[in-house]
Structures are given as structure tokens and as C-alpha cells.
NUGUPA-993272 format. One record per residue: x, y, z of N, C-alpha, C in turn. Coordinates in nm, 3 decimals. Layout:
N
{{X Y Z} {X Y Z} {X Y Z}} ...
//
This chain:
126
{{0.087 -0.112 -0.003} {0.016 0.001 -0.006} {0.082 0.124 -0.007}} {{0.061 0.206 -0.091} {0.124 0.323 -0.106} {0.084 0.434 -0.008}} {{0.180 0.514 0.081} {0.137 0.603 0.174} {0.130 0.762 0.109}} {{0.208 0.768 -0.016} {0.208 0.886 -0.082} {0.158 0.876 -0.209}} {{0.095 0.993 -0.240} {0.052 0.986 -0.397} {0.156 1.006 -0.484}} {{0.134 0.965 -0.620} {0.252 1.011 -0.728} {0.295 1.142 -0.713}} {{0.214 1.246 -0.696} {0.253 1.382 -0.713} {0.337 1.422 -0.573}} {{0.293 1.357 -0.465} {0.350 1.392 -0.338} {0.496 1.325 -0.342}} {{0.505 1.200 -0.394} {0.644 1.135 -0.402} {0.730 1.208 -0.505}} {{0.675 1.272 -0.607} {0.769 1.344 -0.702} {0.793 1.477 -0.639}} {{0.723 1.535 -0.558} {0.755 1.666 -0.504} {0.865 1.647 -0.392}} {{0.855 1.530 -0.311} {0.959 1.503 -0.221} {1.098 1.472 -0.292}} {{1.094 1.397 -0.391} {1.207 1.363 -0.468} {1.267 1.478 -0.520}} {{1.197 1.582 -0.590} {1.253 1.702 -0.634} {1.317 1.794 -0.540}} {{1.249 1.787 -0.400} {1.299 1.867 -0.296} {1.441 1.802 -0.252}} {{1.444 1.672 -0.243} {1.563 1.602 -0.185} {1.678 1.631 -0.293}} {{1.643 1.604 -0.425} {1.749 1.632 -0.520} {1.805 1.791 -0.526}} {{1.724 1.879 -0.479} {1.759 2.018 -0.480} {1.872 2.037 -0.360}} {{1.868 1.939 -0.276} {1.964 1.955 -0.154} {2.098 1.888 -0.162}} {{2.113 1.839 -0.289} {2.242 1.781 -0.331} {2.330 1.857 -0.366}} {{2.451 1.901 -0.284} {2.523 2.024 -0.322} {2.641 2.003 -0.402}} {{2.675 1.867 -0.435} {2.807 1.843 -0.510} {2.772 1.783 -0.645}} {{2.856 1.741 -0.710} {2.838 1.645 -0.842} {2.943 1.544 -0.837}} {{2.908 1.434 -0.905} {3.001 1.323 -0.915} {3.010 1.270 -1.049}} {{3.102 1.201 -1.101} {3.114 1.116 -1.216} {3.104 0.963 -1.172}} {{3.026 0.889 -1.236} {3.008 0.742 -1.211} {3.081 0.679 -1.322}} {{3.166 0.579 -1.285} {3.240 0.508 -1.387} {3.196 0.352 -1.369}} {{3.187 0.276 -1.482} {3.157 0.148 -1.482} {3.263 0.073 -1.534}} {{3.313 -0.063 -1.478} {3.424 -0.135 -1.522} {3.394 -0.208 -1.637}} {{3.494 -0.203 -1.730} {3.484 -0.291 -1.863} {3.619 -0.362 -1.857}} {{3.593 -0.472 -1.925} {3.720 -0.547 -1.956} {3.725 -0.600 -2.105}} {{3.852 -0.568 -2.153} {3.845 -0.625 -2.305} {3.978 -0.699 -2.314}} {{3.996 -0.786 -2.423} {4.116 -0.861 -2.470} {4.186 -0.796 -2.551}} {{4.309 -0.761 -2.523} {4.400 -0.705 -2.624} {4.446 -0.802 -2.734}} {{4.539 -0.758 -2.831} {4.576 -0.843 -2.939} {4.662 -0.970 -2.902}} {{4.716 -0.959 -2.777} {4.799 -1.067 -2.732} {4.733 -1.163 -2.620}} {{4.600 -1.122 -2.602} {4.515 -1.210 -2.526} {4.516 -1.164 -2.382}} {{4.580 -1.055 -2.344} {4.586 -0.986 -2.211} {4.440 -0.927 -2.165}} {{4.404 -0.937 -2.062} {4.281 -0.849 -2.019} {4.311 -0.718 -1.973}} {{4.238 -0.631 -2.047} {4.266 -0.485 -2.017} {4.131 -0.422 -1.955}} {{4.148 -0.371 -1.827} {4.052 -0.307 -1.762} {4.037 -0.158 -1.794}} {{3.922 -0.101 -1.789} {3.905 0.043 -1.795} {3.772 0.093 -1.738}} {{3.760 0.216 -1.707} {3.658 0.267 -1.635} {3.587 0.370 -1.726}} {{3.513 0.350 -1.818} {3.443 0.447 -1.896} {3.326 0.512 -1.807}} {{3.298 0.655 -1.846} {3.218 0.712 -1.773} {3.056 0.654 -1.798}} {{2.985 0.617 -1.691} {2.852 0.582 -1.699} {2.761 0.707 -1.692}} {{2.798 0.811 -1.606} {2.727 0.936 -1.602} {2.810 1.034 -1.533}} {{2.803 1.167 -1.592} {2.874 1.275 -1.533} {2.780 1.370 -1.475}} {{2.856 1.467 -1.404} {2.770 1.589 -1.342} {2.645 1.540 -1.277}} {{2.648 1.432 -1.209} {2.530 1.381 -1.109} {2.525 1.442 -0.999}} {{2.411 1.508 -0.958} {2.410 1.560 -0.822} {2.423 1.471 -0.724}} {{2.504 1.495 -0.613} {2.528 1.401 -0.503} {2.567 1.488 -0.365}} {{2.567 1.407 -0.265} {2.606 1.437 -0.131} {2.686 1.325 -0.080}} {{2.801 1.373 -0.026} {2.898 1.258 0.023} {2.921 1.308 0.165}} {{2.883 1.210 0.265} {2.893 1.226 0.404} {2.961 1.093 0.468}} {{3.032 1.122 0.578} {3.071 1.014 0.648} {2.968 0.920 0.705}} {{2.974 0.797 0.694} {2.874 0.709 0.729} {2.886 0.681 0.885}} {{2.763 0.678 0.934} {2.750 0.663 1.073} {2.680 0.511 1.103}} {{2.735 0.417 1.156} {2.676 0.286 1.168} {2.676 0.257 1.307}} {{2.568 0.206 1.367} {2.543 0.173 1.498} {2.604 0.261 1.591}} {{2.572 0.387 1.560} {2.597 0.490 1.670} {2.760 0.530 1.660}} {{2.821 0.465 1.575} {2.974 0.511 1.559} {3.005 0.532 1.416}} {{3.100 0.606 1.407} {3.151 0.637 1.276} {3.200 0.514 1.207}} {{3.160 0.483 1.062} {3.206 0.373 0.993} {3.357 0.374 0.960}} {{3.417 0.260 0.962} {3.555 0.241 0.940} {3.572 0.111 0.855}} {{3.670 0.113 0.765} {3.700 -0.018 0.704} {3.865 -0.047 0.727}} {{3.873 -0.167 0.694} {4.025 -0.219 0.722} {4.047 -0.311 0.602}} {{4.145 -0.294 0.514} {4.180 -0.388 0.403} {4.342 -0.403 0.410}} {{4.371 -0.524 0.347} {4.523 -0.560 0.344} {4.546 -0.548 0.200}} {{4.665 -0.491 0.174} {4.701 -0.461 0.022} {4.876 -0.463 0.041}} {{4.914 -0.543 -0.041} {5.071 -0.537 -0.032} {5.121 -0.564 0.107}} {{5.076 -0.659 0.176} {5.106 -0.678 0.306} {5.100 -0.580 0.406}} {{5.030 -0.462 0.375} {5.006 -0.363 0.473} {4.852 -0.355 0.495}} {{4.811 -0.323 0.621} {4.678 -0.296 0.650} {4.639 -0.147 0.631}} {{4.548 -0.122 0.562} {4.492 0.025 0.536} {4.368 0.045 0.601}} {{4.344 0.151 0.684} {4.226 0.173 0.748} {4.183 0.299 0.695}} {{4.048 0.335 0.682} {3.995 0.460 0.676} {3.854 0.466 0.691}} {{3.789 0.556 0.651} {3.640 0.590 0.652} {3.560 0.536 0.561}} {{3.449 0.493 0.600} {3.333 0.463 0.501} {3.249 0.571 0.484}} {{3.199 0.598 0.372} {3.120 0.719 0.327} {2.988 0.682 0.278}} {{2.884 0.762 0.301} {2.749 0.750 0.219} {2.734 0.855 0.128}} {{2.723 0.800 0.007} {2.692 0.890 -0.120} {2.542 0.885 -0.148}} {{2.475 1.004 -0.152} {2.340 1.004 -0.179} {2.326 1.057 -0.325}} {{2.239 1.008 -0.391} {2.218 1.037 -0.536} {2.053 1.066 -0.575}} {{2.028 1.120 -0.684} {1.892 1.123 -0.712} {1.827 0.971 -0.740}} {{1.697 0.951 -0.679} {1.646 0.822 -0.674} {1.654 0.733 -0.802}} {{1.659 0.793 -0.917} {1.654 0.715 -1.033} {1.794 0.696 -1.103}} {{1.894 0.738 -1.035} {2.027 0.730 -1.086} {2.076 0.580 -1.113}} {{2.136 0.545 -1.220} {2.170 0.420 -1.248} {2.319 0.401 -1.181}} {{2.339 0.324 -1.077} {2.471 0.291 -1.021} {2.482 0.152 -0.975}} {{2.573 0.074 -0.979} {2.589 -0.056 -0.941} {2.716 -0.079 -0.843}} {{2.707 -0.192 -0.767} {2.788 -0.223 -0.666} {2.939 -0.233 -0.735}} {{2.936 -0.276 -0.854} {3.084 -0.288 -0.911} {3.139 -0.146 -0.971}} {{3.060 -0.040 -0.963} {3.095 0.096 -1.011} {3.214 0.150 -0.930}} {{3.246 0.269 -0.966} {3.318 0.352 -0.884} {3.281 0.507 -0.910}} {{3.290 0.604 -0.816} {3.249 0.730 -0.831} {3.365 0.813 -0.809}} {{3.363 0.961 -0.880} {3.466 1.037 -0.839} {3.395 1.162 -0.784}} {{3.428 1.205 -0.663} {3.371 1.335 -0.610} {3.492 1.417 -0.572}} {{3.494 1.548 -0.607} {3.610 1.641 -0.577} {3.723 1.603 -0.610}} {{3.751 1.494 -0.715} {3.882 1.463 -0.750} {3.930 1.326 -0.680}} {{3.845 1.278 -0.586} {3.864 1.161 -0.512} {3.783 1.038 -0.561}} {{3.848 0.930 -0.576} {3.788 0.813 -0.632} {3.730 0.717 -0.516}} {{3.622 0.681 -0.531} {3.547 0.583 -0.438} {3.488 0.458 -0.500}} {{3.502 0.333 -0.420} {3.444 0.222 -0.495} {3.316 0.198 -0.416}} {{3.202 0.175 -0.508} {3.074 0.152 -0.440} {3.067 0.000 -0.376}} {{3.031 -0.012 -0.268} {3.013 -0.119 -0.185} {2.878 -0.182 -0.161}} {{2.768 -0.087 -0.174} {2.633 -0.121 -0.160} {2.558 -0.016 -0.196}} {{2.428 -0.057 -0.247} {2.335 0.048 -0.305} {2.188 0.005 -0.257}} {{2.103 0.106 -0.204} {1.979 0.063 -0.154} {1.884 0.053 -0.266}} {{1.859 -0.063 -0.319} {1.782 -0.082 -0.434} {1.670 -0.171 -0.368}} {{1.554 -0.156 -0.450} {1.433 -0.223 -0.432} {1.347 -0.173 -0.302}} {{1.375 -0.051 -0.259} {1.308 0.002 -0.159} {1.168 0.069 -0.197}} {{1.071 0.060 -0.125} {0.935 0.116 -0.159} {0.953 0.276 -0.154}} {{0.881 0.351 -0.237} {0.881 0.485 -0.227} {1.020 0.554 -0.205}} {{1.108 0.528 -0.272} {1.249 0.558 -0.265} {1.283 0.715 -0.288}} {{1.324 0.790 -0.198} {1.338 0.935 -0.209} {1.470 0.983 -0.271}} {{1.579 0.897 -0.227} {1.715 0.914 -0.270} {1.785 0.795 -0.279}} {{1.886 0.779 -0.356} {1.949 0.653 -0.390} {2.078 0.660 -0.295}} {{2.116 0.574 -0.200} {2.225 0.588 -0.116} {2.311 0.468 -0.143}} {{2.446 0.489 -0.133} {2.558 0.405 -0.153} {2.647 0.416 -0.056}} {{2.687 0.297 -0.011} {2.819 0.284 0.082} {2.938 0.271 -0.012}} {{3.030 0.397 0.011} {3.158 0.393 -0.065} {3.277 0.394 0.019}} {{3.387 0.343 -0.033} {3.513 0.347 0.021} {3.615 0.419 -0.069}} {{3.703 0.488 -0.008} {3.814 0.550 -0.109} {3.891 0.453 -0.164}} {{3.934 0.468 -0.293} {4.020 0.387 -0.347} {4.163 0.405 -0.300}} {{4.245 0.297 -0.273} {4.370 0.294 -0.203} {4.465 0.323 -0.296}} 
//
């Protein structure tokens, strides 16, 4: 059962999008095979100048953090919440560039009813 009319939902979405102060570029991964059979990865642009808001994620009352191991070193950092217009296409395999910083998309809130804004958990690229 919908709690909002179509026009109410559209008005809320328009208001929420107006509060997104930044823009980002969404990149999607592609792989091709070159002439010698090597796999070549690239990140073409899925969308550019997308309105967004980037904020530090708060999880269970504490600021979100991540820890990864790369090259025998442990890297720790903050987890971020990226808000986008409700109908923006983005996938977990994508990455985004906000203010010159690249982030990998780790989750997306898809399948929710009466979605006002699309939210993604992102981690800075190391």
C-alpha cells in the first residue's frame, strides 16, 4: 500500500535532489582482451555531473571504518555514504569520483518502496 500519492512522491524527490550540493562522475568497469590475449580493464563514464552528497557514514552509533590488506600492509579509513537522485543508475561494481577523489561502491539501496534518494556505501580507492 502506497502512503504517498504520485505527485507527493515526485515533490519530495524534487526537494531532496535540490539539497544535493555536489556533483560526481560514475564510472563502470569494462574488460577487453587485447591483441596478445591480455585482459585490459578500463573505467568509462556511466554518468557525469550527477548531483550528489558525500557524508561520513554512521553505523550503529559509531563512525564507519574499514580495514583492508594490500601489499602486506593494513589500510584503514572511513566509510562514506553517497546520496544520489532516486533514479540514478549505479551498481556495486561501479566507482565514483567526487571532488577529484575516487571511491568504490560497496552497496546500493535498491528495491525499497517509495525511494526518495539512492544511497551508496562507498570506500576511498587506495
